[in-house]
C-alpha positions in Angstrom: 0.0 0.0 0.0 2.8 2.4 0.9 4.5 1.7 -2.5 1.3 2.5 -4.4 1.0 5.8 -2.6 4.6 6.7 -3.3 4.0 6.1 -7.0 0.9 8.2 -7.0 2.8 11.0 -5.3 5.5 10.8 -8.1 2.8 10.8 -10.8 1.1 13.8 -9.4 4.2 15.8 -9.0 5.4 15.0 -12.5 2.1 16.0 -14.0 2.1 19.4 -12.2 5.7 20.3 -13.1 5.5 19.2 -16.7 2.3 21.0 -17.2 3.8 24.3 -16.0 7.2 23.7 -17.8 9.3 23.8 -14.6 12.5 21.8 -14.3 12.0 18.9 -12.1 14.8 17.2 -10.2 13.7 13.7 -9.1 14.8 11.7 -6.1 16.0 8.1 -6.3 12.5 6.7 -6.1 11.3 9.2 -8.8 14.1 8.1 -11.2 13.0 4.5 -10.9 9.5 5.3 -12.0 10.2 8.2 -14.4 9.1 6.1 -17.5 5.8 5.2 -15.9 5.3 8.8 -14.8 6.1 10.1 -18.3 3.7 7.6 -20.0 0.7 8.4 -17.8 1.3 12.0 -16.8 -1.0 13.2 -19.6 -3.9 11.2 -18.1 -3.7 12.9 -14.7 -5.4 16.3 -14.4 -4.4 19.1 -12.0 -7.4 18.4 -9.7 -6.5 14.7 -9.5 -2.9 15.5 -8.8 -3.9 17.9 -6.0 -6.2 15.2 -4.5 -3.4 12.7 -4.5 -1.1 15.2 -2.8 -3.7 15.9 -0.1 -4.3 12.2 0.5 -0.8 10.7 0.2 1.9 13.3 0.3 1.6 14.0 4.0 1.2 10.4 4.9 2.7 9.4 8.3 5.2 7.2 6.6 6.9 10.2 5.0 9.5 11.9 7.2 10.2 15.6 7.0 13.4 15.3 4.8 11.5 13.2 2.2 8.7 15.8 2.0 11.2 18.6 1.5 13.2 16.7 -1.1 10.1 15.8 -3.1 8.2 19.0 -2.8 11.1 21.4 -3.1 13.8 19.8 -5.2 17.2 21.5 -4.7 18.9 22.9 -7.8 22.5 21.6 -8.4 25.2 24.2 -8.7 26.7 24.5 -12.1 30.4 23.9 -12.5 32.1 27.0 -13.9 33.7 26.7 -17.3 37.4 26.4 -17.8 38.8 29.7 -18.9 42.1 31.3 -20.0 44.3 32.3 -17.0 44.5 36.0 -16.6 47.9 37.3 -16.0 48.2 39.2 -12.6 48.0 42.9 -13.2 51.0 43.4 -11.0 53.1 41.5 -13.5 53.2 43.9 -16.6 54.1 42.7 -20.1 56.7 44.2 -22.4 56.5 43.3 -26.1 59.6 43.1 -28.2 58.9 43.7 -31.9 60.9 44.5 -35.0 61.6 43.3 -38.5 63.1 39.9 -39.2 66.6 39.0 -38.1 67.5 42.0 -36.0 68.1 40.1 -32.7 64.7 40.2 -30.9 65.0 36.7 -29.5 68.6 37.3 -28.5 67.6 40.4 -26.6 64.8 38.6 -24.9 67.2 35.9 -23.8 69.6 38.4 -22.5 67.0 40.3 -20.4 65.3 37.2 -19.1 68.6 35.4 -18.5 67.6 32.4 -20.6 70.6 32.2 -23.0 70.6 28.4 -22.4 67.2 26.9 -23.1 65.5 30.1 -24.0 64.2 31.3 -27.4 65.9 29.7 -30.4 68.4 32.1 -32.0 70.0 31.6 -35.4 71.4 33.7 -38.2 68.3 32.9 -40.3 65.1 34.8 -40.9 61.8 33.4 -39.8 63.0 31.3 -36.8 60.4 32.8 -34.4 56.8 32.6 -35.6 54.5 32.4 -32.6 54.7 34.7 -29.6 56.6 33.2 -26.6 56.6 34.5 -23.1 59.6 34.8 -20.7 59.6 35.9 -17.1 62.3 38.5 -16.2 63.3 40.5 -13.2 65.0 43.9 -12.9 65.4 46.3 -9.9 63.3 43.9 -7.8 60.4 44.1 -10.2 59.0 40.9 -11.9 57.7 41.4 -15.4 57.2 39.3 -18.6 58.7 39.7 -22.0 56.9 38.5 -25.1 59.0 37.6 -28.1 57.4 38.0 -31.5 58.2 37.0 -35.0 59.6 39.4 -37.6 57.0 41.9 -38.7 56.5 42.2 -42.5 53.7 44.3 -43.9 53.9 42.7 -47.4 52.5 39.1 -47.3 54.6 38.1 -50.3 57.9 38.8 -48.6 57.9 36.0 -46.1 56.1 32.8 -45.3 53.4 33.0 -42.7 53.7 36.8 -42.8 50.0 37.5 -42.0 49.9 35.0 -39.2 53.1 36.4 -37.6 51.8 39.9 -37.9 48.6 38.8 -36.2 50.5 37.3 -33.3 52.6 40.4 -32.9 49.5 42.6 -32.8 48.0 40.5 -30.1 51.2 40.9 -28.1 51.2 44.7 -28.5 47.5 44.9 -27.4 48.1 43.1 -24.1 51.4 44.7 -23.2 52.3 47.7 -21.0 55.3 48.8 -23.1 56.9 48.1 -26.4 60.6 47.8 -27.4 61.3 48.3 -31.1 64.5 46.5 -32.1 66.5 47.6 -35.1 69.9 46.6 -36.6 72.6 49.2 -35.9 75.0 47.6 -38.3 72.6 47.8 -41.3 71.2 51.2 -40.4 67.6 52.5 -40.9 65.6 50.6 -43.5 62.2 51.3 -45.1 60.6 48.5 -43.0 62.0 50.1 -39.9 60.4 53.4 -40.9 57.1 51.6 -41.5 57.1 50.0 -38.1 58.2 53.2 -36.3 55.4 55.1 -38.1 52.8 52.5 -37.0 54.0 52.5 -33.4 54.2 56.3 -33.2 50.7 56.8 -34.5 48.7 53.9 -33.0 50.6 52.7 -29.9 52.6 55.6 -28.4 49.5 57.3 -27.1 48.6 54.4 -24.9 52.0 53.0 -23.7 55.7 53.9 -23.9 57.7 52.8 -27.0 61.5 52.7 -26.8 63.9 52.2 -29.7 66.7 49.6 -29.1 69.5 49.7 -31.6 71.0 46.2 -31.4 74.5 45.0 -32.4 76.3 48.0 -31.0 79.0 46.3 -29.0 81.7 48.9 -29.6 81.9 51.7 -27.1 83.4 54.1 -29.8 81.0 53.3 -32.6 77.9 52.4 -30.6 76.7 56.0 -30.0 77.3 56.9 -33.7 75.3 53.8 -34.9 72.5 54.7 -32.6 72.4 58.3 -33.6 71.3 57.3 -37.2 67.9 56.4 -35.8 66.9 59.8 -34.3 64.9 60.4 -37.5 62.4 57.6 -36.6 60.6 59.9 -34.2 60.6 57.6 -31.1 62.8 59.6 -28.9 66.4 58.7 -27.9 67.7 55.5 -29.4 69.4 53.2 -27.0 72.6 51.5 -28.2 72.4 47.9 -26.9 74.1 44.6 -27.5 72.0 41.4 -27.0 75.1 39.4 -27.3 77.1 41.1 -24.6 74.3 42.8 -22.6 75.6 46.4 -23.2 73.0 49.1 -22.6 70.2 46.8 -21.5 70.1 48.2 -17.9 69.6 51.8 -19.2 66.9 50.6 -21.6 64.9 48.9 -18.8 65.3 51.8 -16.4 63.9 54.2 -19.0 61.1 51.7 -19.7 60.2 51.5 -16.1 60.2 55.3 -15.8 57.9 55.7 -18.8 55.5 53.0 -17.6 55.2 54.8 -14.3 54.7 58.2 -16.0 52.0 56.9 -18.5 50.4 54.6 -15.9 50.1 51.7 -18.3 50.9 49.2 -15.6 49.5 48.8 -12.1 50.1 51.6 -9.6 53.3 51.1 -7.7 55.2 49.2 -10.4 58.8 50.3 -10.8 59.0 52.1 -7.4 60.4 49.4 -5.2 64.0 50.6 -5.4 63.1 54.3 -5.0 60.9 53.6 -2.0 63.7 51.5 -0.4 66.3 54.2 -1.0 64.0 56.8 0.6 63.4 54.6 3.6 67.1 54.0 4.0 67.8 57.8 3.9 65.1 58.2 6.6 66.7 55.6 8.8 70.2 57.2 8.4 68.8 60.6 9.2 67.0 59.2 12.2 70.2 57.6 13.6 72.2 60.8 13.1 69.5 63.1 14.5 69.1 64.9 11.2 65.7 66.2 10.0 63.5 63.9 7.9 61.7 64.9 4.8 59.5 67.8 5.5 61.1 68.6 8.9 63.3 71.3 10.2 65.5 71.8 13.3 62.6 72.4 15.6 61.0 69.1 14.7 64.3 67.3 15.4 64.5 69.0 18.8 60.9 68.1 19.7 61.4 64.4 18.5 64.0 64.0 21.2 61.3 64.5 23.8 58.8 62.2 22.0 56.9 65.0 20.3 56.3 65.0 16.6 56.7 62.2 14.1 56.9 58.7 15.6 60.2 56.9 15.1 58.3 53.6 14.7 56.7 55.0 11.6 60.1 55.3 10.0 61.1 51.8 11.0 57.8 50.4 9.7 58.3 52.2 6.4 61.8 50.6 6.0 60.5 47.1 6.9 57.6 47.4 4.4 60.1 48.6 1.7 62.3 45.5 2.4 59.4 43.1 2.4 58.3 44.3 -1.0 61.3 42.4 -2.4 60.2 39.1 -0.9 58.9 36.5 -3.3 55.2 36.3 -3.5 53.5 32.9 -3.2 52.4 31.5 -6.6 49.8 28.9 -7.4 51.1 25.5 -8.5 50.8 24.8 -12.2 50.3 21.4 -13.8 52.7 21.3 -16.7 51.3 19.4 -19.7 53.5 18.9 -22.7 51.9 18.2 -26.1 54.4 16.1 -28.2 54.2 14.0 -31.3 55.4 13.7 -34.9 55.2 16.7 -37.3 51.8 17.5 -38.7 49.6 15.4 -36.3 47.6 18.4 -35.0 49.4 19.5 -31.9 49.0 23.2 -32.5 45.4 22.7 -33.5 44.8 20.9 -30.3 46.4 23.7 -28.3 44.2 26.3 -30.1 41.1 24.2 -29.3 42.0 23.9 -25.7 42.9 27.6 -25.4 39.8 28.8 -27.2 41.7 31.1 -29.6 44.4 31.2 -32.1 47.3 30.8 -29.7 49.6 29.1 -32.3 50.0 29.3 -36.0 48.4 26.3 -37.8 49.0 25.1 -41.3 49.3 21.9 -43.4 53.1 22.4 -43.7 55.1 20.1 -41.5 57.3 22.0 -39.1 55.2 25.1 -38.7 55.8 25.3 -34.9 59.4 26.2 -34.1 59.7 27.1 -30.5 57.8 25.7 -27.5 54.6 27.6 -26.9 52.8 27.7 -23.6 49.2 28.5 -22.7 47.9 28.7 -19.2 44.3 27.6 -18.5 42.4 28.0 -15.2 39.9 25.5 -13.8 37.7 27.0 -11.1 37.1 24.8 -7.9 34.1 22.6 -7.8 30.8 24.1 -6.3 31.1 21.7 -3.3 34.5 23.1 -2.3 34.5 26.8 -3.1 37.3 27.6 -0.7 39.8 25.5 -2.7 42.2 27.3 -5.0 41.7 27.0 -8.8 43.7 24.5 -10.8 46.2 25.9 -13.3 47.2 24.0 -16.4 50.2 25.1 -18.5 49.9 23.4 -21.9 53.2 23.5 -23.8 53.0 23.0 -27.5 56.3 21.6 -28.9 57.8 21.3 -32.4 57.2 18.0 -34.3 60.0 15.5 -33.6 61.3 13.7 -36.6 63.7 10.7 -36.7 67.1 11.4 -35.4 68.8 10.6 -38.7 66.8 13.4 -40.5 67.6 16.1 -38.0 70.6 18.2 -39.0 72.4 20.6 -36.7 70.8 23.9 -36.8 67.4 25.4 -35.9 65.6 22.0 -36.1 68.2 20.5 -33.8 67.4 23.1 -31.1 63.7 22.7 -31.8 63.9 19.0 -31.0 66.0 19.7 -27.9 63.3 22.1 -26.7 60.6 19.4 -27.2 62.6 16.8 -25.4 63.2 19.2 -22.6 59.5 19.9 -22.3 58.9 16.2 -21.8 61.4 16.1 -18.9 59.8 19.1 -17.2 56.2 18.1 -17.7 53.9 16.5 -15.1 51.8 14.9 -17.9 52.6 14.3 -21.5 49.9 14.2 -24.2 51.3 11.9 -26.9 49.4 13.0 -30.0 48.9 10.5 -32.8 47.3 10.6 -36.2 44.3 8.2 -36.1 44.2 8.1 -39.9 47.9 7.2 -40.2 48.3 4.7 -37.4 51.4 4.1 -35.3 54.8 4.7 -36.8 58.3 3.9 -35.5 58.8 7.5 -34.4 55.7 7.2 -32.3 57.2 4.2 -30.5 60.4 6.1 -29.9 58.6 9.0 -28.4 56.5 6.6 -26.2 59.7 4.9 -25.0 61.2 8.4 -24.2 58.2 9.3 -22.1 58.4 6.0 -20.2 62.1 6.3 -19.6 61.7 9.9 -18.3 59.1 8.7 -15.9 56.4 11.0 -17.0 52.6 10.4 -16.8 51.1 10.0 -20.3 47.8 10.2 -22.0 47.5 9.0 -25.6 45.6 11.5 -27.8 44.4 10.0 -31.1 43.6 13.1 -33.2 41.7 13.4 -36.5 39.0 10.9 -35.3 36.5 12.8 -37.4 38.5 11.9 -40.5 38.2 8.1 -39.9 35.8 6.8 -42.5 33.4 3.9 -42.3 33.1 3.9 -38.5 30.8 1.4 -36.9 30.0 0.1 -33.4 33.3 -2.0 -33.4 35.6 0.7 -34.7 36.4 2.1 -31.2 37.2 -1.3 -29.6 39.3 -2.3 -32.6 41.2 1.0 -32.5 41.9 0.7 -28.8 43.2 -2.8 -29.3 45.4 -1.7 -32.2 47.0 1.1 -30.3 47.5 -1.0 -27.2 49.3 -3.6 -29.3 51.4 -1.1 -31.3 52.5 0.9 -28.2 53.5 -1.6 -25.5 55.9 1.1 -24.1 52.9 3.0 -22.6 50.4 0.1 -22.3 49.3 1.7 -19.0 48.3 5.1 -20.6 44.6 5.9 -21.2 43.5 6.6 -24.8 41.3 9.4 -26.0 40.0 9.7 -29.5 39.5 13.4 -30.2 39.2 15.8 -33.1 41.0 19.2 -32.7 39.2 20.5 -35.8 35.7 20.0 -34.4 36.5 19.9 -30.7 35.1 16.4 -30.2 35.9 15.0 -26.8 38.6 17.7 -26.2 36.9 18.6 -22.9 37.8 15.1 -21.5 41.5 15.9 -21.7 41.2 17.8 -18.3 39.8 14.8 -16.5 42.4 12.6 -18.0 45.2 15.0 -16.9 43.8 15.2 -13.4 43.8 11.4 -13.1 47.3 11.2 -14.5 48.6 13.7 -12.0 46.9 11.8 -9.1 48.4 8.6 -10.3 51.9 10.2 -10.8 51.8 11.4 -7.2 50.2 8.3 -5.6 51.8 6.7 -2.6 50.8 3.3 -1.1 51.6 2.0 2.4 54.4 -0.5 2.8 52.1 -3.1 4.3 49.7 -3.0 1.3 52.6 -3.2 -1.1 54.1 -6.2 0.5 50.7 -7.9 0.5 50.6 -7.5 -3.3 54.2 -8.8 -3.6 53.4 -11.8 -1.4 50.4 -12.7 -3.5 52.4 -12.2 -6.7 55.2 -14.5 -5.6 52.8 -17.2 -4.5 51.2 -17.2 -7.9 54.5 -17.1 -9.7 57.8 -17.6 -7.8 60.8 -15.7 -9.0 62.9 -17.2 -11.7 65.7 -19.7 -11.1 68.9 -20.5 -13.0 70.0 -23.9 -14.2 72.5 -24.2 -11.5 69.8 -24.0 -8.9 70.2 -20.3 -7.9 66.8 -18.7 -7.3 65.8 -15.1 -6.6 64.4 -14.5 -3.2 62.2 -11.5 -2.5 62.4 -10.3 1.1 60.2 -7.1 1.1 59.5 -3.9 -0.8 58.8 -0.3 -0.1 57.8 2.8 -2.1 60.6 5.4 -1.7 59.4 8.3 -3.9 56.7 9.6 -6.3 56.7 11.3 -9.6 56.8 8.6 -10.8 56.1 6.0 -8.1 59.4 4.3 -7.3 59.4 0.9 -5.5 62.6 -0.6 -4.1 62.5 -4.4 -3.6 65.1 -6.1 -1.5 66.3 -9.5 -2.9 69.2 -11.8 -2.4 70.6 -11.2 -5.8 69.3 -8.5 -8.2 70.9 -10.1 -11.2 68.4 -13.0 -10.9 65.4 -10.8 -11.6 64.9 -10.6 -15.3 62.8 -8.2 -17.4 60.0 -10.7 -17.7 59.5 -10.9 -14.0 59.7 -7.1 -13.6 56.9 -6.8 -16.1 55.0 -9.5 -14.2 55.3 -7.6 -10.9 54.3 -4.4 -12.6 51.2 -6.0 -14.0 50.2 -7.7 -10.8 50.5 -4.4 -8.9 48.3 -2.6 -11.4 45.7 -5.3 -11.3 45.7 -5.4 -7.5 45.6 -1.6 -6.8 43.7 1.1 -8.5 45.1 4.5 -9.4 48.2 3.6 -11.5 46.5 3.7 -14.9 48.4 6.7 -16.3 51.9 6.6 -14.8 54.9 4.4 -15.2 56.2 2.5 -12.1 60.0 2.3 -11.5 61.2 -0.9 -10.0 64.6 -1.1 -8.3 66.0 -4.3 -6.9 68.7 -4.3 -4.3 70.7 -7.1 -2.8 70.4 -7.8 0.9 71.4 -10.7 3.2 68.7 -12.8 4.9 70.3 -12.0 8.3 69.9 -8.3 7.8 66.4 -8.6 6.6 65.2 -10.6 9.6 67.0 -8.3 12.0 65.4 -5.1 10.8 61.9 -6.3 9.9 59.1 -6.0 12.5 56.8 -8.8 11.4 55.7 -10.3 8.2 55.4 -7.9 5.2 51.7 -8.8 5.0 50.6 -8.4 8.6 51.0 -4.6 8.9 54.3 -4.6 10.9 53.5 -6.9 13.8 54.2 -10.5 14.6 57.2 -12.8 14.1 59.9 -11.6 11.8 60.3 -13.7 8.7 60.5 -13.0 5.0 58.3 -14.3 2.2 57.6 -18.1 2.3 59.8 -18.8 -0.7 62.7 -16.9 0.8 63.0 -18.9 4.0 
């Protein structure tokens, strides 16, 4: 009888809410009978529904919580969308622009201090195409430099001229100051004049624009070479040398002064050193009994008797000026490297994730030269609003070809940057072409990821281009990629389309799971239980002379990736097959290791030392009689 009344209540509520077009959130009991409610709701009128409510809803068998949950269903909070991370306003941006091959990337490396591993520099035009960001520090102020490609206003003069120009314009729009770099050895050119005219008319009104005359290493000729650029109308040209660092300090000091004067950055930027110097002068004057700023001899005389300005205020000002130089806490970023062969859709995937044209995309292999990063911010879940947001730094890398095809030059450094991005990443997205299958280069990259101990997610791009898909295509594809990539057999597989955005949103959940697995730690007792079961099912291998490996116990010693040390009698007796067997048994017995490699280290130890230091059996949680595994006795 109670079940019939409950169903009638559900039918009545469904009829009322559907009739008035109100969103209805059902309880567990409602979801079980939703089909029945939907099929007969049209047969129940409003009057009948109200009668059922009057008779059955307030039945004594309903408690107060059930009445509230049925009558007033709560509305679930929506998860906020993942968005681009906004750079803090206190960290201004300075754009470095100029025509091709004038030393922009070299100047960025010099200011940022990234001569090794920074922007790729070569005596060749068109090396830099996308905009790349570097963090720099000068006079206690932290700021960012954005390196851009060589600007050319005629699209026929260089490849990707329009795309490079678009990237440079985006950098100028979001910056607080601009540095125009010219070649002092070559002198003013027509393209330099065009760039200066554009910056003078459209940019100089909003932010400072300084002229840096590069390649002026000589003290005698540097000033003369820089004087040739007075006619460009951008004020005093600064003679600098990106190679030796000459003149960069004067250039940045002037840039900071102009930013403060124009107010293009946050208030207070560029004043740390001046405020500290003023506080130091006030401290010295206070110790010597001299008048402070705005005081005279009378104020000094009155201060001796505790009248006038408080000395604690001067000390507090000095402490605040010193604390301004302390490093501010920053949120942790999850580094995600996007790697793969050339022309598999890495840059397209980055643009889809970023939501805008962050990187230049074309059908030409090798379009991306330098590593490009994009920071995305994921707000906390509605259930935990106090938690900080999660930051993802996606790093797009250049396509990695076979080693025999890479010659020393720009491509050599491009590949080095990509391999370095793998080593620095928390998670690596291995992008494959779903229409081309797995190649030998894909296997080499997979082995590289596994050897470096990075968490991995396999991204099969261009899934929309696969023809004749049916219900078995997905399972067959997963089986194919598992068999062809045994190096990362533990990595999850996502079939996406960067062109249409299909399943690209699932990348974030896959990255979160990979990070959790990469940092997972298991208790020693649980680990030894798994090892005990594994050795019972399959004892360690033995040689023909009768020598058999004996496993005493194991322990996880580190994470990122999870590293397990197993103490045995002779490490040379453990072959690769048994290593893989232990790895497989551990993954089958414990959840959470689906996206990360596990490093196994075997160390030799005598039975006497093991029984002396152990406190109980490896499987009983550390209590009981000390003895190793059964096969090791």
